[in-house]
N, C-alpha and C positions, 0 to 999 in steps of 0.2 A: 433130949427131945427136940425135934425139929421145930424152929420158930420162923414162920414166913415173914413176919414183921421185921425181925432182926436182920434177915437177909436183904430186904429192901433198903433198910437204913445203910447197911454196909456197902451195897451196890451204889447208892447215891454218893457216899463218901469217896468211893473209888473213882467215880466219874468226875466229881469235883476236884479230886487230887490230880487226875490226869490233865484236866483243863488248866489247873494252876501251873503245872509243870510246863505245859505247852505255851502258856502265856509268857512265863518267865523266859523260856527259850526264844520265843518270837521277839520279845523285848530286847534281849541281848543281841540278836541278829540285827534288829533294826538300828540299834546304836552303832554297831560295827559297820553296817553298810545299809543305809536307808533304801527302802524299796520305793519305786515310783508309784505315784498315786494311781496312774492308769497304765498298768504293765502291758496292756494289749496294744498301745500306741508305740510303734518302733521308732527309735531315734536313729537317723543315719550316722554311720561311723565318722568320726572326725578325721579329716585328711590334712596333711601338712601343706602349707602354702607352697605353690610351685616356685622354683628358683627362676628368676627372670634373668635373661641374658641380653646384653647389648646387641642390637641388630648390626650385622656387618656392614661396612661401607660398600656402596655400589661398585667402587673401583678396586676394592681390596681383593687381591689375588686374581684379578681379571687379566688374562693375557689376550691381546688383540692379535689375531693371526692375519697378517697381510696377504693379499693375493701374491702368487709366485712372481708375477710380472713386476711387482713393486719392491721386491727384495733386491738388495745389493748383489750385483753379479757382473762378471766380465762378459761382454757380448761383442760379436763382430760388428764393426762400425767403420764404414769408409768415409773419410773426410779429408779435406785439404788443410784443415786447421792443425796447428803445431801441437805436439804432445804437451800436456799440461793445461791446455785450454779447457774451459768449462762452457758447455753448451746447454742451454735450457730449452727443452722441447715442451713449450707451454701447453699445446692442445692435448698431448699424451701424458702429461704430468711426469716427465722424466728429466733427470739431470745427467749429462754425460761428462765424464772426466776423460779426456782423450789420452790414450796410452801410446798411440802410434802403431804402425804395422797393421793397420786395419782393425784395431781393437779399442775398446773404451770400457770404463767402469760405468755401469748404469745404476742410478739410484731412483727410487720412487720418491716423488715430492708432492707437496701441496702448493698450488699456485693461486694467483689472484682471482677473486670471484668476478662475476659479470660486471663490467664497468671499471675494474681495477687492474686489468692486465696491461702490460706495457711491453715494449720491445726495444732493442738497441744493443749497443756494445758498451760495456763498462769495464773497469778494473777494480780489483780488490785493493782498497786503500787502508783498511784496518782490520785486525783480527782480535777477537776477545774470547776468553774462556769464562763461562757462566756469566754472561753479560748482564748488566742492569738494563732495565727497559724504561724509557721515557717516551710515551706516546707523543707523536708530533701534534701541533695545534689543530691541524685539519682533522685528525682522527678524534681528538677530544671534542671538536665541534660536532662530529657525527655521533659520537658515543660519549656523552658527558659523564656517564657513570664510571668511566675508566679511571684507574689511579693515575695521578700525575707523575708518579715515579715508583718503580718497584725494583728492589735489590735483586741481584742475580741469585739463582738457586733452583732447585727442582720444580718449584711451583711457578717459575717465571715463564711467560709465553715464548721467550726467545730460546729456551732450552739450554743445552750444555755449551754450545759454541755459536759464534756469529762472525760472519765475514761481511764487512760493509762495502757497498758498491758505489764507487766514485763519490760525488757530492750529493747523491740522492738520499732519500729517506729509506731506501730499500736495502734489504740484507738477505743473505743466505744464512739461515739459522736453524737451530733445533726446535723442538716443540714439547710441550707438556700434554699435548692432545694427539697421540699417535694415530687415533682413528681418523684424523683428517687427511692423512697422506693419501694421495690419489684423487683428491677433490679440488674444486675451485672454491676456495674459502677465505683467502687472506685479503688484506688491503694492498697487495702488490708484492709483499715479501715472498720469498721462496723457502719453504720449510721442509726439513727432513726429520726422521726419527733421530733421537739423540745418538744412538750408536753409529748411525750413518754420518751424521754431521761431524762427529769426532773423527771418523775415518777420513772424510773429505778434508777436514781442517788440517790434518797431518800432511796432506799432499799439496795443499794450496798455499802459495806464498803471497805476500803483499806484492802487487803488480800483476798478478794473474789476470789474464784476459777472460772476460765473461760475456758470452753472446746469448742474448735472450731473444728467442724467435717469437713472432706474433702468432696469434691463434690460427691463422690460415696457412701456416707453414710447418713442415716436419723436419726433424733432424735425423731420423733413423732410415735414411735412404740407402740404396746400395750402389749408386753410381757416383758417389762423391759430391753430388750437387744437392744443395738444399732446395726443395721445391715448395 
């Protein structure tokens, strides 16, 4: 015989049983992987910290391209000076090594800045490879921050080679600042890029005559006379 009261009791037991099983399942899941209290708030994904790299040096890998006129080259050059003579064309920032036969090797150079140019005839009295640098007292007086002595090497302002002129403080030398070639920048010395000064050094001997022209005269004339 059908008993409605018994059906209600059984239905309640079935509901309570289902709730109990769900609670147990939920509890097990919570233990294994706790759920956030507020699941509707999204947490941004974690990102690995970026790998930091050292900034490259400003000079690293930089190649300074000189104008064509400042590159070492053989040019037509009429002069009465003997082969082997060195002529400094101060206003045009050229150094000529006379070959004879109407030709010379022309090098781009850096010369003295305003107030520090000079002219005259000297001879090479000494040669040095990777020379040490000892700034003269008058340079120290103008620039007291300069080192009192610097050993020769790639960082030395005199560069790879130096040729000393007479009893003066002036030299024909290399440089660790190739970008200054073609400019009026020095305290009276004459600078070339290192590869050019090495080439010149191999040609010049102690006793070589060096003619330094003043700012108002040129050496690259065509009639054999310096004007």
